[in-house]
N, C-alpha and C positions, 0 to 999 in steps of 0.2 A: 504494499500500500503506499503510495506517495503521501507526503507530510501533509497534515491538515493544519492551515493557517489559523483557525479558529482554536484548535488544541494546544497550538505551539505560541499563541499570542501575537502573532504578526499579521493577521487578518481581523477585520471589524467583527466583533462579537455582539454587535447591535444591528437590529433590523427594524424597518417601519412595519408597524402593525397593518395588516391588510383590513383589518374591521374598523379600527378608530384612528388610525395614523399615529398613535402613541409609540413608545419604543419598546421593542422586544429585546430581551436579553438572553444571552446563551446560558442555558443550565448544564449543559455537558452533553456527551454523546448518550444517545436514546439507550444503548444497550447498557450503560453503567446503571440504569434503574431497574434492571432486570432482577438482581438479587445481590446478596452482600460480597460476593466473589466476582461478579461479572466485570467490574472495572479492571480486574487483574488478569483477565482471559485475553489470549492472543486475538488480535483484531480479525485475522484471516477467519476465525471461527464465529465471532460475534457479528461480523458483517452479513452472516447467512441468516440472522434473525432479527435484522435492524428496522424491518419493515419495508426496506427499499429492495425490490428484487434484483436490481443492477449494481448495487453499491460495491458488491465484491468484484465485479467486471470493470466497471468505470473508476474504481478507487476512490469513491468519495466517502465521506465521513457524515454520519446522519446524527444532527444535533436536535435537542429539544429547545425551543424558544419561547419564552413567556412573556407577554405584555404587561409592563408595570401599571397601565392604566385600566384597561378592561378585563385583563386576566386570561386572555385567550392563550391556549397551548397550540403551537405549530411545530410539527417536525419538517426540518428542512435539510437537505444535502448542502454540504459546504465544499 
């Protein structure tokens, strides 16, 4: 997998909210929320269950973003 700019801190970790135009902040990789040990698993395995069928092929990292204003949860590939 190529490096994720959001995970490594060199890409924007905020996005505009599609619902209210507020600020959505990154909460981390979606797979980190599966269980207590998932943040420590190899990404080549967790990419298979992140909700994006192509993330293991396209080498994208799938993150959870939450809006500070309206509370919208959105999963986006980075």
